[in-house]
N, C-alpha and C positions, 0 to 999 in steps of 0.2 A: 410513195413507194409501198408496195405490199398490199395495196387495196385492189379489190376486184373492179371490173368495168361497172358492175351494177352499183357499187358504193359511190363512184366518182362521176357516174353518168356519162362515161365515154363510149358513146355509141356512134357508129358510122352508117354509111349507106348500105354496106354489106349486111348489117344487122336487119335492116328493114326489108332488104331483098330476101333474106332467109325467112323472115316472118311471112312474107307473101308466098314463098315456095312451100313452107310448111302448111299453110292454110289451104293452098291449092291441092296438095297431096292428101290432106285430111278430107277434103270435100270429094276428091276422086275416090278415095277409099270407101266413103259412105255411099256414093252413087253406084260404085261397082258392087258393094254388098246388096243394095236394093235391087240391082239388076239380077243378081243371083236368086234373091228371093222371088222375083218376078218369073224367072225361068222355072223355079220349083212349083210356084203357084199355077203357072200356065200348064206345066206337065201334069200336075194332079188333076186340074180341071179337064184336060184331054182324057186322062185315064178314067176318070170317074164320070164322064159325060154320058155313057151308056147310049151313045148314037144320037143324042139330042143335038140337032144342028146348031142351036143357039149357044149351047155350052161349048161345042167344038169351036165355033167362031170366036167365042170369048177366050178360050185357051190359046188359040193361034194368035190372036190379037196380043195377048199378054207377052207371049214369046217373041213376036216381032218387035213389040215396044222394047223389050229387054235388050234385044240385038241392037236396035237403034240407040238406046242408052249406052251400051258398051262401046259402040263406035264413036259416040260423042266423047266418052271419057278417054278412050285411047287417043283420039285426035287431040283433045286438049292436052294430054300428057305429052304428045309429040310436039305440040306448039310450044309448051313451056320449056321443053328441053332445047328446041331449036333456038328460041329467044335467048335463053341463058348461055347457050354455046356461042351465039353471035356476040353476046356482051362480054364474053371472055371467061365465064365461069365453067370450069371443066368438071368440077365435082360438086354436085348439089347435095350429096348425102355425107360428104366427108368434111374436108377442110374448107368450108364455105367462107370462113372469115378471111381467107387469104385474098388480098386484092388482086384482081386480074391484071395481067401485063399487057 
Protein backbone atom coordinates (compact mmCIF):
# COMPACT_ATOMS: atom_id res chain seq x y z
CA UNK A 1 0.00 0.00 0.00
CA UNK A 2 1.17 3.47 -0.81
CA UNK A 3 3.58 2.36 -3.53
CA UNK A 4 3.26 3.44 -7.13
CA UNK A 5 2.81 1.10 -10.07
CA UNK A 6 6.38 1.77 -11.08
CA UNK A 7 7.73 0.71 -7.70
CA UNK A 8 5.89 -2.62 -7.58
CA UNK A 9 5.93 -3.42 -11.32
CA UNK A 10 2.14 -3.63 -11.56
CA UNK A 11 1.63 -3.10 -15.27
CA UNK A 12 -1.17 -4.40 -17.45
CA UNK A 13 -2.09 -4.73 -21.10
CA UNK A 14 -3.51 -1.20 -21.13
CA UNK A 15 -0.07 0.18 -20.29
CA UNK A 16 1.43 -1.48 -23.35
CA UNK A 17 -1.46 -0.35 -25.53
CA UNK A 18 -0.87 3.23 -24.39
CA UNK A 19 2.83 2.98 -25.18
CA UNK A 20 1.94 1.86 -28.70
CA UNK A 21 -0.58 4.67 -29.10
CA UNK A 22 1.92 7.26 -27.84
CA UNK A 23 4.61 6.01 -30.22
CA UNK A 24 2.17 6.07 -33.14
CA UNK A 25 1.09 9.64 -32.35
CA UNK A 26 4.73 10.71 -32.00
CA UNK A 27 5.62 9.23 -35.39
CA UNK A 28 2.53 10.82 -36.97
CA UNK A 29 3.55 14.20 -35.56
CA UNK A 30 7.04 13.93 -36.99
CA UNK A 31 5.77 12.83 -40.40
CA UNK A 32 3.20 15.62 -40.42
CA UNK A 33 5.92 18.16 -39.61
CA UNK A 34 8.10 16.79 -42.39
CA UNK A 35 5.17 17.07 -44.81
CA UNK A 36 4.76 20.73 -43.83
CA UNK A 37 8.45 21.34 -44.50
CA UNK A 38 8.09 19.65 -47.89
CA UNK A 39 5.15 21.96 -48.71
CA UNK A 40 7.26 24.98 -47.83
CA UNK A 41 10.30 23.70 -49.72
CA UNK A 42 8.19 22.87 -52.79
CA UNK A 43 6.51 26.28 -52.67
CA UNK A 44 9.81 28.12 -52.45
CA UNK A 45 11.18 26.00 -55.29
CA UNK A 46 8.20 26.97 -57.45
CA UNK A 47 8.47 30.65 -56.54
CA UNK A 48 12.20 30.81 -57.18
CA UNK A 49 12.19 28.64 -60.32
CA UNK A 50 12.21 31.66 -62.68
CA UNK A 51 10.43 29.60 -65.31
CA UNK A 52 12.96 26.76 -65.40
CA UNK A 53 10.94 23.67 -66.23
CA UNK A 54 13.16 21.32 -64.20
CA UNK A 55 12.78 23.43 -61.06
CA UNK A 56 9.02 23.73 -61.59
CA UNK A 57 8.76 19.94 -61.93
CA UNK A 58 10.86 19.46 -58.77
CA UNK A 59 8.65 21.88 -56.80
CA UNK A 60 5.46 20.22 -57.99
CA UNK A 61 6.88 16.81 -57.17
CA UNK A 62 7.70 17.88 -53.61
CA UNK A 63 4.21 19.27 -53.08
CA UNK A 64 2.55 16.13 -54.50
CA UNK A 65 4.75 13.93 -52.29
CA UNK A 66 3.82 16.04 -49.25
CA UNK A 67 0.12 15.56 -50.03
CA UNK A 68 0.65 11.80 -50.35
CA UNK A 69 2.49 11.81 -47.01
CA UNK A 70 -0.35 13.68 -45.31
CA UNK A 71 -2.92 11.25 -46.73
CA UNK A 72 -0.88 8.36 -45.32
CA UNK A 73 -0.63 10.04 -41.89
CA UNK A 74 -4.34 10.85 -41.73
CA UNK A 75 -5.26 7.34 -42.89
CA UNK A 76 -3.03 5.77 -40.24
CA UNK A 77 -4.62 8.01 -37.59
CA UNK A 78 -8.09 6.89 -38.68
CA UNK A 79 -7.04 3.23 -38.63
CA UNK A 80 -5.59 3.57 -35.12
CA UNK A 81 -8.74 5.29 -33.88
CA UNK A 82 -10.94 2.64 -35.53
CA UNK A 83 -9.01 -0.27 -34.03
CA UNK A 84 -8.95 1.29 -30.55
CA UNK A 85 -12.68 2.00 -30.74
CA UNK A 86 -13.41 -1.58 -31.78
CA UNK A 87 -11.26 -2.83 -28.88
CA UNK A 88 -13.37 -0.74 -26.52
CA UNK A 89 -11.07 2.18 -25.84
CA UNK A 90 -13.12 5.35 -26.06
CA UNK A 91 -10.51 7.80 -24.80
CA UNK A 92 -6.97 7.48 -26.08
CA UNK A 93 -5.83 10.85 -24.71
CA UNK A 94 -7.58 10.76 -21.38
CA UNK A 95 -8.25 7.93 -18.98
CA UNK A 96 -6.58 5.22 -21.08
CA UNK A 97 -5.83 3.12 -18.02
CA UNK A 98 -9.51 2.29 -17.49
CA UNK A 99 -10.17 -1.24 -18.73
CA UNK A 100 -12.76 -1.31 -21.55
CA UNK A 101 -16.12 -2.91 -20.80
